[in-house]
N, C-alpha and C positions, 0 to 999 in steps of 0.2 A: 393328665391321663384321662380325666372326666370328659374333656372336650373330645378326645380321640374316641372314647367309647360311644358317645353320643353321635359322632360322625359315622362311625361304623354301623351303629343301629339304624341311622337314616339311610345309609346305602342299602342295607339289607331290606328295609322296608320298601325302598323304591324298586329293588329288583323283584319283589313279590308282585308289584303291579305290572303284570305282563302285557295287558292291553296298552297301558301308557308307554311302556318300552317299545312295543311293536309300532305304535303310532310314530313315536319320535325317530324310529329307525326307517320304517317302510315308507312313510309318507314322503320324506325328502328324496329318497332314492327313486321311488316310482316317478315323482314329478321331475326329477333330474333326467331320467331316461326319456320321458315323454316329451318334454319341452326341448331338451338337447337334441333329440332326433328330429322332432317336427320342425324346429326353427333353425335347422342347420344352415339353410341358404341365407338367412338374414345376417349371419355372422361371417359369411364368406367374404374374404378379402380380394378375391379374384373376380373379374368380369370377362365375359366372352365378347370379343370385339369381332364384328362382321367385316365383310368386304367393304373397302373404302374406295370411292370413285370421286375424284375432284374435277369438276367442270371449271374451265377457266377461259377468260377473254382478255386479250391484251389490246387496249385501245390507244395506248401512249406510243408516240413515235420516238422512242428512245432505244437505240441499239444496245446500250449497255444493260438496260433493264431486261430486254429480250434475252440477252446472252446469260445474264445471272439467273433468270427464271428457268431457262433450259437446264442449266447445271443443277438447279434446285429440284426440277421435275425429274431428272435422271436419278438423283440421289434418293428421293422418296419412293420412286418405283422400285428401287432395289429393296426397300423395306416393305414391299407389297402393296403400295398405293397406286392406284391406277389414275393417271392424269389424262383428261380428255379435253382437247381444244374445242371451243364453242364454234360451230359453223355459222355462216351468214344466215340470218333469219331465225336463229335459235333464241328463245327467251329463257335465259338461265333461271330466273326467279320462278317462273311457272313450272319448270322441270323440277325444281327443288320442292316446290309445293306438292308436286305429284309423286314425290319420293323416288324419282328415277336416279338421283345422284345424292351423295352424302353431303357435298357442299359445293357451293359455286362462288368464284372470286373474280372480280373485275379489276385489272390493273390499269389505271388510267394516269394521266398527267397530274391529277390532283390527289392521287393516293390509291389506296387498295380498299375495295369494298367486299366484305365477306357476307355470305348468306348460308346459314346452316339448316340442315334438316332436322326438325324437331323430333322426328320418329327415330332418328339415329343420333341421339344426343351425345353418347359416349364418343362415337367415331367422329362426329362433327367437332367436338371439343378438342380431340387429338389433332385434327387438321388445323383448327384455329390456332393452337399453340405452335405447330410448325410454321404456319404462315406469319405468325407474329415474330418468330425468330428470324425468318427470312427477311421480313421488312426492317427489323433492327439491324441486321447485317448490311443490307443494301443501303440504308440511310447513313450508316457509318462510313461506307465506302464513299458515297456521294459527298458527304461533308469533308472527307479527307481530300478529295480531289479539288474542292473549292478552297480549303484553307491550306493545305500543305501538299501541293502537287508532287513534290519530290518523294513523299512517303505514301502516295497513293497506290503505287503498284503493290507494295507489300500488304496494305490494308485490303486491297481488292482481292489478292490471292487468299487472304484469310477468310474474306467474306464468301469466296467461291469455293472454299474447301469443303469437300464432301464429308462433313462430320455428322455428329448427332444433333439434330434440331430440337429434340426434346431430351433433356438429361434429367433422369430421376434418381434421387439419392435417398437411401433409407438407412438409419443407424443399425436396425435389426429387422430386416423385412420379414423374417420368419417368426418373430416373436409376437404374435398377435393371438388373442383368445379365441378359440373355436366355440361353437354353441355349447358344447359339452363342458368346456372349460369354464365358461361364464355361469352356467347353471350349477356346476359343482361348487363354485364359490358362493353364489347367491343363495342356494338351498341350504349350504352349511351355515352361513351367517344367519339365515332366517330361523332355522331350528334352534340355533343358539339363543335367539331372542325369545323363542317359545319357552325357554326355561323360566320366563316370568310367571307362567302359569303354575309351575311347580313351587316357585317362590311364594306365590299367593296362598298355597295350601300348607306351608310349613307348620304353622301353629293353628290355623283354622281346622285342619284335618284332626288334630288332637282333640279340639273341642267337639267336632261332629262324631268322632269315635268314642267320646267320653273317656278319654284317657288322660285328659289334662290334670285331673286330680291326682292321679298316680305320679305324673311327672313332677308336680309340685311337691308331693310328699317324698320324693327321692332325695337322696343326699347329695344333690347337685345344685350348684347355684344357678341363678337365672342367666348370668353371664356365660357360664359354661354351656348351658342348654342352647343359648342364642348362638354362640359361636359354632358349637358342634353341629347343629342343624343347618347353618349357612354353609359350612365347610362340606358337609355331607351332600346336601342338595347340589352344590356347585360341582362337586366331584362326579356325581352320577350324570349330571347333564353334560359335563365336559367329556365323559367317557362316550356318551352317545354321539357327540359332535365329532370326536376323533375317529369313531368307528365309520362315520359317514365319509370323512376324509379318506380313510384307508380304502373303503369300497369304491369310491369315485377314482381314486389314483390307480388301483390295481385292476378293477373290473372294467371301468369306463376309460382308462388311460387319460384321466384328466391331469393337467399340468399344474402342480402346486409349487413349482420352483425349487430352489436349493436352500432356502433359508427356513428350515422346518422349525427351528427353535424360536425365531420371531413370529412365525406363523402361530405357533402354539401360545405365545403370549398375547396376540391379538384376540384369538378365540377364547382364551381363558378370561381376558378382561371383559369381553362381551357377555360371556355366560355369567360372570360375577354381576355385571350390571344388570342383566335380566332378573337374576334371582333377588338382588337387592330391590329392584323395582317392584317386583311382585310382592315382596314382603312389606315394603313400605306402603304400597297401596292397600294391602290387606289390613294394615293398622290405621291408616288414615280414613278408609271408607269401610264400614261395618257391613257384614252380611254378604249376600249374593251380589250386591252392586259392585263390590271390588272385583269379582270374577268377570262380570260384564265389562267393566272398564278395561281390564287387562286384555280380554279377548278382542275388544274393539281396537285398542291401541296396537296390539301385534298385527292385526290384519292391515290396518292403515299403514303402519310403519313398513310392513312387508311390501305393500303395493307401491307406495311412493319411493321406497328405498331401491326398487328395481329388482325385487326377488323373482317376479313373474316375467317381466320383460324390461329392457332398459328404457329410460325416459330421455327425452331431449331436453338438456339443460338450457337451451337458448330460448325456450318458451318463457313468456313473461311470467315472473314469479315462481316458476317451477324449480328453479335452482335453490331458492330459499326453502321451499317446502321439502325438497328432497334432502337437504342438509339437516333437517330436524329428525331424520330417521337414524337410529343406531346402525341399521343395516347398511345404510349409505356409507357411513364412516368406515365400517369394517370392510366393505367391498372396495372402496377406493384404496384403503391401506394395503389390502391384499393384492389387488391388481397392480399397484406400483411396485410392491415387493416382488411379485412373481415376474412381471413383464418388463420392469425397468430396473430391477435390482436395487431399488431405492429403499434401503433399510430405514432411513430417517423418516420416510413417510408413515411408518408404522407407529412412531412414538406419539404424535398427536392424537391418534385414535385410541391408543392404549391410555394415554393420560385423561382424556375426556371420560372414557369408560370407567376408569378407577375412580375419578373425582365424583362423578354422579353416583356410583355405587356406594362410595363412602358417605355421601350426603344422605342417601336413603337408609343406610345402615345406622347412621347416628340418630336420625329421627325415629326409626323403628325401635332402637335400643332405649331411647328416652321414654317413648310411650309405653313400652314394656315394663320399664322400671317403675313407673307411676302406677301401674295396675297391680292389683293384688294377685290376679290370675294371669295366665299367659295370654 
């Protein structure tokens, strides 16, 4: 009962700090709105493909190659690609450098040479993929003629079949995060980590307000005070986090998936980690230094964890640095939960958060027990 009373008292005290509550709610929502709107093009999964013109020259004296190419050219023209035969005296490479065509291909007896326009990289890559598919089918047909002439007719018919030369398959093409979805998640996990600042003030605020003597004189054990204040601080910070989730979901239409229970556990574990971290640092480092350490840590963890913009993991050493941020663990778990329906991905993040929180709580409790005051 004493623990519950202490927790309620802590929640009421936090609710009186209106400036802090306003910061915890308004700051992530405003950032979410600004970054989610300004960087919407960065997270777009679609690209505008311009007109594609393929310049070609056939130098090989192979009737079968010419026939196969004509069938291929007719098929890709149905898909909106214009094929242009190179006239005598035309230098295809120079025309590509000048940007007059998307790509240029030479079909000779020694193979196919492809030249792409660097100014139209997307269109050029599409044509390169189609030409690779054509070359594979034609080589298969030629090999069949040499090794199994009786089956060559069927292979040639398949090679000349006007089908898709580029086949793209996606498990769930529409299930990708938009900029608003990304920043809804990253801002929520970032403000959950900011609970470390509240944790660092749990007992230090009692000393600065000179109420610590009254707490010691109260008929409440140190253990009940410790547990009640941790529970109360965790509850009020978790409430702020859940309000941000609701605002982003209903005001900004951010996608939080269908597993709200598991999402709640991830966020709860991160808030508990943050409160325990702040409390532990306040006991390990005395005075204003603990506050400075928490501020620096939360800012660095937010930055490398991808709260402000996503980082490229392929950069040397970047993946290791990013994985040291609690925001990174939570973001990955939530992304996998929402966009891959991978519930199992949440448990490692929850386990790490709870384990680290338990370690800091044990250290804080031991230090508090040895002290006469709080």
